[in-house]
C-alpha positions in Angstrom: -62.4 72.7 -39.7 -60.1 74.3 -42.2 -61.4 74.8 -45.5 -59.5 74.5 -48.8 -57.0 77.4 -48.8 -56.1 77.2 -52.3 -59.6 77.7 -53.4 -59.8 80.4 -50.8 -56.8 82.3 -52.3 -58.1 82.0 -55.9 -61.8 83.3 -55.2 -60.4 86.2 -53.1 -60.8 88.8 -55.9 -64.4 87.8 -56.4 -65.0 88.3 -52.6 -63.4 91.8 -52.7 -65.6 92.8 -55.6 -68.8 91.4 -53.5 -67.5 93.5 -50.5 -67.1 96.7 -52.8 -70.3 96.6 -54.6 -72.8 95.1 -52.1 -75.8 97.2 -50.9 -75.5 99.1 -47.6 -76.4 96.9 -44.7 -79.5 97.6 -42.7 -77.9 97.1 -39.2 -75.3 99.8 -39.3 -77.0 101.9 -36.9 -76.7 99.2 -34.1 -73.9 100.0 -31.9 -70.9 97.6 -31.4 -67.3 97.4 -30.9 -64.8 99.3 -33.2 -63.2 96.9 -35.8 -59.4 96.7 -35.6 -59.1 95.1 -38.9 -60.7 95.3 -42.3 -59.6 91.8 -43.2 -60.5 90.1 -40.0 -63.0 92.6 -38.2 -63.6 91.5 -34.8 -63.2 87.8 -35.5 -59.8 87.4 -34.0 -60.9 88.9 -30.6 -63.9 86.7 -30.7 -62.4 83.5 -31.6 -58.8 83.7 -30.7 -58.8 85.3 -27.4 -56.7 83.7 -24.6 -59.8 82.8 -22.5 -63.2 82.5 -24.1 -65.4 85.3 -23.4 -62.7 87.8 -22.7 -63.9 90.3 -25.2 -67.4 89.0 -25.6 -68.8 89.4 -22.3 -67.1 92.9 -22.1 -69.0 93.7 -25.3 -72.1 92.4 -23.9 -71.6 94.7 -20.8 -70.9 97.8 -22.8 -73.5 97.5 -25.6 -76.2 95.2 -24.3 -78.0 92.1 -25.5 -77.9 93.0 -29.2 -75.0 94.5 -30.9 -73.1 94.9 -34.2 -69.6 93.1 -35.2 -67.5 93.0 -38.2 -66.8 89.7 -39.6 -64.1 89.3 -42.3 -63.9 91.7 -45.2 -66.2 94.4 -43.5 -69.2 91.9 -43.4 -71.5 92.9 -40.5 -73.0 90.5 -38.2 -75.5 90.7 -35.3 -74.7 89.2 -31.7 -77.8 88.4 -30.0 -78.6 87.3 -26.3 -81.7 88.9 -26.0 -84.2 86.4 -24.9 -87.3 87.3 -27.0 -84.9 87.7 -30.2 -83.5 84.3 -29.4 -86.7 82.5 -29.0 -87.9 84.0 -32.4 -84.8 83.0 -34.2 -84.5 79.4 -33.1 -88.3 78.8 -33.7 -88.3 80.7 -37.0 -88.7 79.0 -40.3 -87.0 82.2 -41.6 -83.4 81.3 -40.4 -81.1 78.3 -41.2 -77.4 77.2 -40.8 -75.0 79.9 -41.7 -72.7 79.0 -44.7 -69.7 78.2 -42.8 -71.5 75.8 -40.5 -73.3 74.4 -43.5 -69.9 73.8 -45.2 -68.7 71.8 -42.1 -71.8 69.9 -41.7 -71.5 68.6 -45.4 -67.7 67.6 -44.8 -68.5 65.9 -41.7 -71.9 64.2 -42.2 -72.9 64.6 -45.5 -76.4 65.2 -47.1 -78.6 62.6 -45.5 -77.8 63.3 -41.7 -80.4 65.1 -39.3 -78.4 68.2 -39.2 -78.0 68.5 -42.8 -81.9 68.2 -43.7 -82.7 71.8 -42.9 -79.9 73.4 -44.7 -79.2 74.8 -48.3 -77.6 71.7 -49.7 -80.9 69.9 -49.2 -82.8 72.7 -50.7 -80.9 71.9 -54.0 -80.7 68.2 -53.6 -83.0 66.5 -51.3 -81.9 62.7 -50.5 -85.4 62.2 -49.1 -89.0 62.5 -50.6 -88.8 65.3 -53.2 -92.4 66.1 -52.7 -91.6 67.1 -48.9 -90.6 70.6 -47.8 -87.3 70.9 -46.1 -89.2 71.6 -42.8 -91.3 68.3 -43.3 -88.1 66.3 -44.0 -86.4 67.4 -40.9 -89.5 66.9 -38.9 -90.2 63.3 -40.5 -86.5 62.3 -39.8 -86.6 63.7 -36.2 -89.8 61.8 -35.3 -88.2 58.6 -36.7 -84.9 59.0 -34.8 -86.7 60.4 -31.5 -87.9 56.7 -30.6 -84.4 56.1 -29.2 -84.1 59.3 -27.3 -87.6 59.4 -25.3 -87.4 59.5 -21.6 -88.2 55.7 -21.3 -85.8 54.8 -24.0 -82.9 56.8 -22.1 -83.7 54.9 -18.9 -83.1 51.7 -20.8 -79.4 52.9 -21.6 -78.5 53.5 -17.8 -76.8 50.0 -17.2 -74.8 50.8 -20.4 -73.6 54.3 -18.7 -73.2 52.7 -15.4 -70.8 50.1 -17.0 -68.8 52.6 -18.8 -68.3 54.8 -15.7 -67.4 51.7 -13.8 -64.7 51.0 -16.6 -63.6 54.6 -16.3 -63.1 54.5 -12.4 -61.1 51.4 -13.0 -58.7 53.1 -15.1 -58.3 55.9 -12.8 -57.6 53.4 -10.0 -54.9 51.8 -12.0 -53.1 54.9 -13.0 -49.5 55.2 -11.8 -49.7 59.1 -11.4 -51.8 61.2 -9.2 -52.0 64.0 -11.8 -54.0 62.9 -14.8 -55.2 64.4 -17.8 -58.7 63.3 -17.8 -59.8 64.4 -21.4 -58.6 61.3 -23.3 -60.0 59.2 -20.6 -63.6 60.8 -20.8 -63.5 61.2 -24.5 -63.2 57.4 -25.1 -65.7 56.7 -22.3 -68.5 58.8 -24.0 -67.3 57.1 -27.1 -68.1 53.7 -25.7 -71.3 54.7 -24.2 -72.5 56.1 -27.7 -71.1 52.9 -29.4 -73.0 50.4 -27.0 -76.2 52.3 -26.3 -77.0 53.6 -30.0 -75.0 51.1 -32.3 -74.8 48.0 -30.1 -71.2 47.9 -30.5 -68.6 47.8 -27.8 -65.4 49.9 -28.2 -63.5 46.8 -29.8 -66.2 46.3 -32.2 -66.0 49.8 -33.4 -62.6 48.9 -35.0 -59.2 50.5 -34.5 -59.1 52.4 -37.6 -62.4 54.3 -36.8 -61.3 54.9 -33.3 -58.0 56.4 -34.3 -59.7 58.4 -37.1 -62.1 59.8 -34.5 -59.1 60.9 -32.4 -57.7 62.6 -35.4 -61.2 64.4 -36.0 -61.1 65.4 -32.3 -57.6 66.9 -32.7 -58.4 68.8 -35.9 -61.4 70.2 -34.3 -59.0 71.6 -31.6 -57.5 73.8 -33.9 -58.3 77.4 -34.8 -56.0 80.0 -36.5 -56.1 83.2 -38.6 -55.5 81.1 -41.9 -58.5 78.9 -40.9 -60.7 81.9 -40.1 -59.8 83.8 -43.5 -60.4 80.6 -45.7 -63.7 79.9 -43.9 -64.7 83.6 -44.7 -63.8 83.0 -48.5 -65.2 79.5 -49.0 -68.5 80.3 -47.1 -69.5 82.3 -50.1 -68.9 79.5 -52.6 -71.8 78.0 -54.5 -72.6 74.4 -53.3 -71.3 72.7 -56.3 -67.9 74.4 -56.1 -67.3 73.6 -52.4 -68.3 70.1 -53.0 -65.8 69.9 -55.7 -63.1 71.6 -53.5 -64.0 69.1 -50.5 -62.5 66.5 -52.9 -58.9 68.0 -52.7 -56.3 65.7 -51.6 -55.4 67.6 -48.6 -54.3 65.9 -45.4 -57.2 67.5 -43.5 -59.9 66.7 -46.2 -58.7 63.1 -46.4 -58.9 62.5 -42.6 -62.6 64.2 -42.9 -63.4 62.0 -45.8 -62.1 58.9 -44.0 -64.2 59.6 -40.9 -67.5 60.1 -43.0 -66.7 56.8 -45.0 -65.7 54.8 -41.8 -68.9 55.8 -40.0 -71.2 55.2 -42.8 -69.7 51.5 -43.3 -70.0 50.8 -39.7 -73.6 52.0 -39.7 -74.2 49.9 -43.0 -72.5 46.8 -41.3 -74.6 47.3 -38.3 -78.1 47.7 -40.2 -77.3 44.7 -42.1 -76.1 42.4 -39.2 -79.5 43.6 -37.3 -81.7 42.6 -40.0 -80.1 39.3 -40.2 -80.4 38.9 -36.5 -84.2 39.9 -36.9 -84.7 37.4 -39.4 -83.3 34.7 -37.4 -85.7 35.5 -34.6 -83.1 37.1 -32.3 -83.6 40.1 -30.1 -82.3 43.2 -31.5 -84.0 45.8 -29.3 -81.1 46.7 -26.9 -79.9 49.8 -28.6 -81.2 52.7 -30.7 -80.5 51.0 -34.3 -82.0 47.9 -33.1 -85.1 49.5 -31.7 -85.5 51.3 -34.9 -85.0 48.5 -37.5 -88.0 46.7 -38.8 -88.1 42.9 -39.0 -89.2 42.6 -42.3 -87.5 42.7 -45.6 -89.0 46.0 -46.9 -85.5 47.8 -46.5 -87.2 50.5 -44.3 -87.3 51.1 -40.5 -90.3 51.1 -38.4 -90.8 54.8 -38.9 -90.3 54.8 -42.7 -86.5 55.5 -42.7 -84.5 53.6 -45.5 -81.5 51.8 -44.1 -79.2 53.9 -45.8 -80.5 57.1 -44.1 -80.1 55.5 -40.7 -76.5 54.3 -41.4 -75.8 58.0 -42.4 -76.8 59.2 -39.0 -73.5 57.1 -37.5 -71.1 59.9 -38.2 -73.2 62.6 -36.5 -73.7 60.2 -33.6 -70.1 59.2 -33.1 -68.7 62.8 -33.5 -71.4 65.3 -32.2 -72.8 63.0 -29.6 -69.3 62.1 -27.9 -67.0 64.8 -27.5 -69.7 67.5 -26.4 -70.6 65.4 -23.3 -67.0 64.6 -22.5 -66.1 68.1 -22.5 -68.9 69.1 -20.5 -67.9 66.5 -18.0 -64.2 67.7 -18.0 -65.2 71.5 -17.3 -67.7 70.1 -14.5 -65.1 68.3 -12.6 -62.6 71.2 -12.9 -65.4 73.3 -11.2 -65.6 70.7 -8.3 -61.5 70.7 -8.1 -61.8 74.4 -7.8 -64.7 74.5 -5.2 -63.8 71.7 -2.4 -66.8 72.5 -0.3 -69.0 72.0 -3.1 -67.4 68.7 -3.9 -67.8 67.6 -0.3 -71.3 68.6 -0.5 -72.1 66.9 -3.6 -70.4 63.6 -2.3 -72.5 63.7 0.9 -75.7 63.7 -1.2 -74.5 60.8 -3.6 -73.6 58.9 -0.4 -76.8 59.5 1.0 -78.7 58.0 -2.0 -76.2 55.1 -2.5 -78.9 52.6 -2.1 -81.2 53.6 -4.9 -79.2 56.2 -6.9 -82.4 58.1 -8.2 -80.6 60.4 -10.4 -83.3 62.9 -11.0 -84.0 63.1 -7.3 -80.8 64.4 -6.3 -81.2 68.2 -6.1 -77.4 69.4 -5.7 -76.3 66.9 -8.5 -79.0 68.2 -10.9 -78.2 71.8 -10.0 -74.6 71.1 -10.5 -75.3 69.9 -14.0 -77.4 72.8 -15.0 -74.8 75.2 -13.6 -72.2 73.5 -15.7 -74.3 73.6 -18.8 -75.2 77.1 -18.2 -71.5 78.5 -17.7 -69.8 76.2 -20.2 -72.0 75.5 -23.3 -69.8 73.5 -25.8 -71.1 75.3 -28.6 -71.2 79.1 -27.4 -72.2 80.7 -30.6 -74.4 79.4 -33.4 -74.5 81.4 -36.6 -77.6 81.5 -38.5 -78.6 83.1 -42.1 -81.7 84.9 -42.8 -83.6 83.1 -45.6 -85.9 85.9 -46.2 -86.6 89.4 -44.9 -88.0 89.3 -41.4 -88.2 91.2 -38.1 -86.9 90.2 -34.8 -88.5 91.3 -31.6 -86.7 92.3 -28.6 -87.5 91.9 -25.0 -85.7 95.2 -24.1 -85.3 98.4 -26.3 -81.9 99.0 -27.7 -80.6 102.4 -28.5 -79.1 103.1 -32.0 -76.1 105.3 -32.9 -78.5 107.9 -33.9 -80.2 108.1 -30.5 -83.4 106.2 -31.7 -84.7 103.5 -29.2 -86.2 100.5 -31.2 -88.0 97.3 -29.8 -87.5 95.4 -33.0 -85.0 94.8 -35.8 -85.6 94.5 -39.7 -83.4 91.8 -41.1 -82.7 91.4 -44.5 -82.6 88.3 -46.4 -79.0 87.0 -46.4 -78.0 88.6 -43.1 -75.9 86.4 -40.7 -77.1 86.6 -37.1 -75.2 84.8 -34.2 -77.1 83.3 -31.4 -74.7 84.2 -28.5 -75.5 81.0 -26.3 -72.8 82.0 -23.7 -73.6 85.4 -23.5 -77.3 84.6 -22.9 -76.6 82.4 -20.1 -74.6 85.1 -18.6 -77.0 87.8 -19.1 -77.4 89.5 -15.8 -80.9 90.8 -16.2 -81.8 87.1 -16.4 -79.5 85.0 -14.1 -78.7 87.6 -11.3 -75.8 89.7 -10.6 -73.5 86.8 -10.0 -74.3 85.7 -13.6 -70.5 85.1 -14.4 -69.9 83.0 -11.2 -70.4 79.3 -11.0 -72.9 78.8 -8.5 -75.1 75.8 -8.3 -77.3 77.2 -5.5 -79.1 79.5 -7.9 -80.9 76.5 -9.0 -81.8 75.5 -5.7 -82.9 78.8 -4.4 -85.0 79.5 -7.3 -83.0 82.4 -8.4 -82.1 81.1 -11.9 -83.7 82.4 -15.1 -87.6 81.6 -15.2 -89.0 84.4 -16.8 -90.4 84.6 -20.6 -91.0 81.7 -23.0 -88.9 78.5 -22.5 -85.9 78.7 -24.9 -84.1 75.3 -24.7 -85.4 71.9 -23.9 -83.6 71.8 -20.6 -83.5 74.0 -17.8 -84.2 77.1 -20.1 -80.6 76.8 -21.3 -79.7 76.9 -25.1 -76.8 74.7 -24.5 -78.7 71.9 -26.5 -80.3 74.8 -28.7 -84.1 75.2 -28.9 -86.8 75.2 -31.2 -87.4 72.5 -34.0 -83.9 71.9 -34.2 -82.7 71.4 -30.7 -80.4 68.7 -29.9 -82.3 65.3 -30.0 -80.0 63.4 -27.7 -80.3 66.0 -24.8 -81.8 63.4 -22.4 -79.1 61.0 -23.2 -76.4 63.5 -22.4 -78.0 64.5 -19.0 -78.4 60.7 -18.0 -75.0 60.0 -19.0 -73.4 63.1 -16.9 -75.7 62.3 -14.0 -74.2 58.6 -13.7 -70.5 59.5 -14.6 -70.5 62.3 -12.1 -72.0 60.3 -9.3 -69.4 57.3 -10.0 -66.5 59.6 -10.2 -67.3 61.9 -7.1 -68.0 59.0 -4.7 -65.0 57.1 -5.5 -62.3 60.0 -5.9 -61.6 63.5 -5.0 -60.3 66.2 -7.4 -58.0 68.9 -7.0 -56.3 71.5 -9.3 -52.5 71.2 -9.8 -50.6 74.0 -8.2 -49.2 74.9 -11.6 -52.6 74.9 -13.2 -52.5 76.8 -16.5 -55.5 75.4 -18.2 -57.7 77.9 -20.3 -61.1 77.8 -21.8 -60.9 78.5 -25.3 -63.1 78.4 -28.3 -61.5 76.0 -30.5 -64.5 75.2 -32.9 -66.1 74.2 -29.7 -65.3 75.2 -26.1 -62.5 73.2 -24.5 -59.8 73.0 -22.1 -56.4 74.2 -23.4 -53.1 73.9 -21.8 -50.2 76.2 -21.9 -48.6 74.0 -24.9 -51.7 74.7 -26.8 -53.2 71.2 -26.9 -56.4 70.2 -25.4 -56.0 68.7 -21.7 -57.1 69.1 -18.4 -54.7 67.6 -15.6 -56.3 67.1 -12.3 -54.9 65.6 -9.2 -57.2 62.4 -8.7 -57.2 60.9 -5.2 -59.2 57.5 -4.4 -61.6 57.8 -1.5 -60.6 55.5 1.1 
């Protein structure tokens, strides 16, 4: 998301002074690609390549699972896909969100959302109990919200997912064109499931203004440019109070972001009040997450001790982060089926054989297909963390420094930014096999998928939902949603790529399919199964 360019320009001299006078980094002996630009470093290669991974995967092959990159203005970062290092980073309290991500979280979700609690903003101004540590605040909030994302709770949402999938197939049946861009259809479908399962609201209940603003946020997320990269590099170094002041500037982008946060909170607050009123009247409110969490007394807190305003503050995170990530994964998965007709036929046969019961967890190929889609296309392929204190990162395999020395651990100074290279880890040949860059669901059926070392993510040893104490709370929700949508779509339609297919997968804040005109989209030939 673009940061205020005016502020960025005015603070450029301060940034240059910082770069000139900062002390030498401790990771300079680690090998990495040459930097083509002092201003941009390797960021344009990493973030603006025509196809995501074009440079990143080549660097991994050349330099290994840990290498050094140059960020803007000569800043050095580590790209890490080594499993032992990743396990340490995602589970360690020594790392937190890097400043650019922290700024984005503040803009979109505010100070009270689940993803905001571990960050630096909350270290300065806690919206919760002042006596709690940051880690305790995050743990407490997760425990409260987790009630709605357990395996049992997610099973309760199954009928909502099935209804949304059925509405989607009706739209596809009613389409007047054989070639359909499935991106907007899946975006709306996943928004409707979030609305009904979590908030107890139909798409109509969400309101036209919120839906339109949600679309604008998605469009903003589908933008990446040199100017944005440069602005982010400058504003990431601002103190929290100054960035918050800049966030109030009257630019169109910031107005859209502020509106999204306001509309989401107003919706969440309205739902909280309505459900409390329904509970006082003796009505059942347990059909969705908000209903399950809300208490029936007048204490102003939820069953797990959350204030109503804190629960309402989760609405923006649920609507934005929970919707588009699943929609994009489904789009990219369907494109693979369109590219591999034999796999599509096999999956359709498995679905037909289970048509009577549709026990989704008991369908081997379906779940192998979902795992492989998540492995190949993690929607957030890179997650930047910053060291809160000096620490030492262990390595599963030694690396050779530019001096020829072999090391099995890396000393990291406080303030060093480390990139969790999720996409690179999930294509690491030493862990996934020689065909790690190929889409092959059979690896999950044949037992050749990565199983060594300690578990990283909560699902299939993948980091697509991150890992450790800050993994995605809604991962079971997303898996169930994907299972049901894929079954419904594949048993009713066949999918093929258009002959003039030009879609590429690019990193545009998140991974997404991009058409030749630069817009998000994924046209497919969709044919009903007779």
